[in-house]
C-alpha atoms as an extended CHARMM CRD file, in Angstrom:
* protein
*
       127  EXT
         1         1  GLN       CA             -4.1780000000      -76.9140000000        3.7470000000  PROA      1               0.0000000000
         2         2  VAL       CA             -0.3740000000      -77.2400000000        3.8370000000  PROA      2               0.0000000000
         3         3  GLN       CA              1.4440000000      -78.6660000000        6.7830000000  PROA      3               0.0000000000
         4         4  LEU       CA              5.1420000000      -78.3900000000        7.3930000000  PROA      4               0.0000000000
         5         5  VAL       CA              7.0520000000      -80.6640000000        9.7400000000  PROA      5               0.0000000000
         6         6  ASP       CA             10.5570000000      -79.6510000000       10.7990000000  PROA      6               0.0000000000
         7         7  SER       CA             13.0940000000      -82.2220000000       12.0160000000  PROA      7               0.0000000000
         8         8  GLY       CA             16.7090000000      -82.9390000000       12.5040000000  PROA      8               0.0000000000
         9         9  GLY       CA             17.6740000000      -80.4860000000       15.1560000000  PROA      9               0.0000000000
        10        10  GLY       CA             19.7610000000      -81.5450000000       18.0310000000  PROA      10              0.0000000000
        11        11  LEU       CA             22.9920000000      -80.7330000000       20.1020000000  PROA      11              0.0000000000
        12        12  VAL       CA             26.2400000000      -80.6140000000       18.3670000000  PROA      12              0.0000000000
        13        13  GLN       CA             29.7470000000      -79.4430000000       19.0770000000  PROA      13              0.0000000000
        14        14  ALA       CA             31.3150000000      -76.4520000000       17.3620000000  PROA      14              0.0000000000
        15        15  GLY       CA             32.6050000000      -77.5330000000       14.0010000000  PROA      15              0.0000000000
        16        16  GLY       CA             29.9920000000      -80.2370000000       13.5800000000  PROA      16              0.0000000000
        17        17  SER       CA             27.1770000000      -80.7410000000       11.0580000000  PROA      17              0.0000000000
        18        18  LEU       CA             23.4830000000      -81.2380000000       11.0540000000  PROA      18              0.0000000000
        19        19  ARG       CA             20.9190000000      -81.7190000000        8.3760000000  PROA      19              0.0000000000
        20        20  LEU       CA             17.5710000000      -80.2860000000        8.9190000000  PROA      20              0.0000000000
        21        21  SER       CA             14.4820000000      -81.5770000000        6.9800000000  PROA      21              0.0000000000
        22        22  CYS       CA             11.1610000000      -79.9820000000        6.2930000000  PROA      22              0.0000000000
        23        23  ALA       CA              8.4000000000      -82.3680000000        5.1080000000  PROA      23              0.0000000000
        24        24  ALA       CA              5.3520000000      -80.8150000000        3.3290000000  PROA      24              0.0000000000
        25        25  SER       CA              1.9180000000      -82.3570000000        3.0890000000  PROA      25              0.0000000000
        26        26  GLY       CA             -1.2120000000      -81.3010000000        1.6000000000  PROA      26              0.0000000000
        27        27  ARG       CA             -2.9590000000      -81.3190000000       -1.7440000000  PROA      27              0.0000000000
        28        28  THR       CA             -2.2880000000      -77.7250000000       -2.3900000000  PROA      28              0.0000000000
        29        29  PHE       CA              1.4720000000      -77.8070000000       -1.8120000000  PROA      29              0.0000000000
        30        30  SER       CA              2.9990000000      -75.9350000000       -4.7580000000  PROA      30              0.0000000000
        31        31  PRO       CA              5.2090000000      -73.1990000000       -3.2790000000  PROA      31              0.0000000000
        32        32  TYR       CA              6.9840000000      -70.4520000000       -5.2770000000  PROA      32              0.0000000000
        33        33  SER       CA              9.6870000000      -70.4600000000       -2.6650000000  PROA      33              0.0000000000
        34        34  MET       CA             10.6270000000      -72.2510000000        0.5240000000  PROA      34              0.0000000000
        35        35  GLY       CA             12.8650000000      -70.7520000000        3.2140000000  PROA      35              0.0000000000
        36        36  TRP       CA             14.6550000000      -71.3560000000        6.3950000000  PROA      36              0.0000000000
        37        37  PHE       CA             14.6330000000      -68.8180000000        9.2560000000  PROA      37              0.0000000000
        38        38  ARG       CA             16.0720000000      -69.1630000000       12.8050000000  PROA      38              0.0000000000
        39        39  GLN       CA             15.4540000000      -67.5370000000       16.1480000000  PROA      39              0.0000000000
        40        40  ALA       CA             17.9210000000      -67.3460000000       18.9880000000  PROA      40              0.0000000000
        41        41  PRO       CA             16.6840000000      -66.7040000000       22.5500000000  PROA      41              0.0000000000
        42        42  GLY       CA             15.7660000000      -63.0310000000       23.1050000000  PROA      42              0.0000000000
        43        43  LYS       CA             16.2700000000      -62.1650000000       19.3130000000  PROA      43              0.0000000000
        44        44  GLU       CA             13.9860000000      -61.7270000000       16.3650000000  PROA      44              0.0000000000
        45        45  ARG       CA             13.4590000000      -64.3170000000       13.7670000000  PROA      45              0.0000000000
        46        46  GLU       CA             16.2170000000      -64.1820000000       11.2510000000  PROA      46              0.0000000000
        47        47  PHE       CA             16.4660000000      -65.1280000000        7.5400000000  PROA      47              0.0000000000
        48        48  VAL       CA             18.8490000000      -68.0680000000        6.7350000000  PROA      48              0.0000000000
        49        49  GLY       CA             18.1740000000      -68.9920000000        3.1770000000  PROA      49              0.0000000000
        50        50  THR       CA             15.6000000000      -69.5030000000        0.5550000000  PROA      50              0.0000000000
        51        51  ILE       CA             15.1170000000      -71.7490000000       -2.6150000000  PROA      51              0.0000000000
        52        52  LYS       CA             12.8440000000      -71.0860000000       -5.5470000000  PROA      52              0.0000000000
        53        53  TRP       CA             11.1100000000      -74.3370000000       -5.5020000000  PROA      53              0.0000000000
        54        54  SER       CA             10.5770000000      -75.0350000000       -9.2100000000  PROA      54              0.0000000000
        55        55  ALA       CA             13.9030000000      -73.5390000000      -10.5460000000  PROA      55              0.0000000000
        56        56  GLY       CA             16.0180000000      -74.8270000000       -7.5800000000  PROA      56              0.0000000000
        57        57  ARG       CA             18.0230000000      -71.6180000000       -7.2070000000  PROA      57              0.0000000000
        58        58  THR       CA             19.1740000000      -70.7430000000       -3.7240000000  PROA      58              0.0000000000
        59        59  TYR       CA             20.1040000000      -67.7160000000       -1.7340000000  PROA      59              0.0000000000
        60        60  LEU       CA             21.8230000000      -67.8400000000        1.7060000000  PROA      60              0.0000000000
        61        61  THR       CA             22.4890000000      -64.9430000000        4.1560000000  PROA      61              0.0000000000
        62        62  ASN       CA             26.0970000000      -63.9410000000        4.3370000000  PROA      62              0.0000000000
        63        63  SER       CA             26.6240000000      -65.3030000000        7.8290000000  PROA      63              0.0000000000
        64        64  VAL       CA             25.9890000000      -68.9600000000        6.6180000000  PROA      64              0.0000000000
        65        65  ARG       CA             27.1350000000      -68.8120000000        3.0350000000  PROA      65              0.0000000000
        66        66  GLY       CA             29.8420000000      -71.3690000000        2.2740000000  PROA      66              0.0000000000
        67        67  ARG       CA             28.7250000000      -73.4680000000        5.4380000000  PROA      67              0.0000000000
        68        68  PHE       CA             25.0170000000      -74.1410000000        4.8460000000  PROA      68              0.0000000000
        69        69  THR       CA             23.4540000000      -75.5160000000        1.7920000000  PROA      69              0.0000000000
        70        70  ILE       CA             19.6260000000      -75.5370000000        0.8190000000  PROA      70              0.0000000000
        71        71  SER       CA             18.1560000000      -78.2700000000       -1.2970000000  PROA      71              0.0000000000
        72        72  ARG       CA             14.9020000000      -79.8640000000       -2.0080000000  PROA      72              0.0000000000
        73        73  ASP       CA             13.5300000000      -83.2160000000       -3.0910000000  PROA      73              0.0000000000
        74        74  ASN       CA             10.3970000000      -82.2880000000       -5.3040000000  PROA      74              0.0000000000
        75        75  ALA       CA              9.1620000000      -85.9320000000       -5.4420000000  PROA      75              0.0000000000
        76        76  LYS       CA              9.1680000000      -86.0980000000       -1.6640000000  PROA      76              0.0000000000
        77        77  ASN       CA              7.9460000000      -82.5640000000       -1.0350000000  PROA      77              0.0000000000
        78        78  THR       CA             10.8550000000      -82.2040000000        1.2850000000  PROA      78              0.0000000000
        79        79  LEU       CA             13.1460000000      -79.1770000000        2.0520000000  PROA      79              0.0000000000
        80        80  TYR       CA             16.7450000000      -79.6130000000        3.4320000000  PROA      80              0.0000000000
        81        81  LEU       CA             19.1920000000      -77.4590000000        5.2310000000  PROA      81              0.0000000000
        82        82  GLN       CA             22.7360000000      -79.0140000000        5.4800000000  PROA      82              0.0000000000
        83        83  MET       CA             24.6350000000      -77.0650000000        8.1220000000  PROA      83              0.0000000000
        84        84  ASN       CA             28.4220000000      -77.6350000000        8.3380000000  PROA      84              0.0000000000
        85        85  SER       CA             31.1430000000      -75.9070000000       10.3820000000  PROA      85              0.0000000000
        86        86  LEU       CA             28.5280000000      -74.9510000000       13.0050000000  PROA      86              0.0000000000
        87        87  THR       CA             29.3420000000      -72.3840000000       15.6000000000  PROA      87              0.0000000000
        88        88  PRO       CA             27.6150000000      -71.4010000000       18.8160000000  PROA      88              0.0000000000
        89        89  GLU       CA             26.1540000000      -68.3830000000       17.0260000000  PROA      89              0.0000000000
        90        90  ASP       CA             24.1200000000      -70.7650000000       14.9930000000  PROA      90              0.0000000000
        91        91  THR       CA             22.1350000000      -71.8700000000       17.9630000000  PROA      91              0.0000000000
        92        92  GLY       CA             18.4380000000      -71.3910000000       17.8770000000  PROA      92              0.0000000000
        93        93  VAL       CA             15.0620000000      -72.7070000000       16.7320000000  PROA      93              0.0000000000
        94        94  TYR       CA             15.0420000000      -73.2350000000       13.0330000000  PROA      94              0.0000000000
        95        95  TYR       CA             11.8700000000      -72.9070000000       11.0870000000  PROA      95              0.0000000000
        96        96  CYS       CA             10.9900000000      -73.7590000000        7.5680000000  PROA      96              0.0000000000
        97        97  ALA       CA              8.3800000000      -71.8540000000        5.6850000000  PROA      97              0.0000000000
        98        98  GLY       CA              6.5990000000      -71.7670000000        2.3220000000  PROA      98              0.0000000000
        99        99  ALA       CA              5.5190000000      -68.9950000000        0.0720000000  PROA      99              0.0000000000
       100       100  ARG       CA              2.6820000000      -69.4860000000       -2.3810000000  PROA      100             0.0000000000
       101       101  ASN       CA              3.8580000000      -66.4820000000       -4.5830000000  PROA      101             0.0000000000
       102       102  GLY       CA              6.9430000000      -64.6440000000       -5.4400000000  PROA      102             0.0000000000
       103       103  SER       CA              9.0230000000      -63.2780000000       -8.1990000000  PROA      103             0.0000000000
       104       104  ARG       CA             12.0550000000      -64.6950000000      -10.0490000000  PROA      104             0.0000000000
       105       105  PHE       CA             13.7400000000      -61.4190000000       -9.5980000000  PROA      105             0.0000000000
       106       106  VAL       CA             13.2980000000      -61.0280000000       -5.7970000000  PROA      106             0.0000000000
       107       107  TRP       CA             14.5460000000      -63.3900000000       -3.0750000000  PROA      107             0.0000000000
       108       108  ALA       CA             12.0050000000      -63.9600000000       -0.3210000000  PROA      108             0.0000000000
       109       109  VAL       CA             13.9300000000      -62.8560000000        2.7530000000  PROA      109             0.0000000000
       110       110  ASP       CA             11.1180000000      -61.2800000000        4.6980000000  PROA      110             0.0000000000
       111       111  PRO       CA              9.1000000000      -63.4990000000        6.9000000000  PROA      111             0.0000000000
       112       112  ASN       CA              5.9870000000      -61.6960000000        5.9010000000  PROA      112             0.0000000000
       113       113  ALA       CA              6.3840000000      -63.1730000000        2.3970000000  PROA      113             0.0000000000
       114       114  TYR       CA              5.6660000000      -66.6910000000        3.6970000000  PROA      114             0.0000000000
       115       115  ASP       CA              2.3400000000      -68.1950000000        4.1030000000  PROA      115             0.0000000000
       116       116  TYR       CA              2.9310000000      -71.3380000000        6.1350000000  PROA      116             0.0000000000
       117       117  TRP       CA              5.5350000000      -72.4060000000        8.7100000000  PROA      117             0.0000000000
       118       118  GLY       CA              6.9020000000      -75.4810000000       10.4250000000  PROA      118             0.0000000000
       119       119  GLN       CA              6.7690000000      -75.8350000000       14.0850000000  PROA      119             0.0000000000
       120       120  GLY       CA             10.5760000000      -75.5080000000       14.4790000000  PROA      120             0.0000000000
       121       121  THR       CA             13.3950000000      -77.6270000000       15.5300000000  PROA      121             0.0000000000
       122       122  GLN       CA             16.0000000000      -76.7620000000       18.1280000000  PROA      122             0.0000000000
       123       123  VAL       CA             19.7110000000      -76.5110000000       17.1440000000  PROA      123             0.0000000000
       124       124  THR       CA             22.0600000000      -76.1340000000       19.9150000000  PROA      124             0.0000000000
       125       125  VAL       CA             25.7480000000      -75.6970000000       19.1840000000  PROA      125             0.0000000000
       126       126  SER       CA             28.1570000000      -76.0480000000       22.0890000000  PROA      126             0.0000000000
       127       127  SER       CA             31.6550000000      -74.4300000000       22.3280000000  PROA      127             0.0000000000
């Protein structure tokens, strides 16, 4: 059983930065991909970015590219999302997720591709 714990959210002014963490535990933790999603009030869950866990290759959605960075620490089984130049449109609950399987030719952007999820961490960006 894999458990993910999201942390690092908070209240920040526009233009500020936050670093989210996602700590994984469980003997069977060996994901193909890990991802970050977010959900704003009244909106559907939205893909933010993903990383192929072994290779370290990343893919970010257009709206955050150049501002957000995904990274991981294999030894600590921890996923990170560095968020810079935040805007009020980045406000929402951020979730990390893990996918057991995948393809090196396809980025896991669909929430249905993921098998386990963190509990979420709130990010609020004030204008």
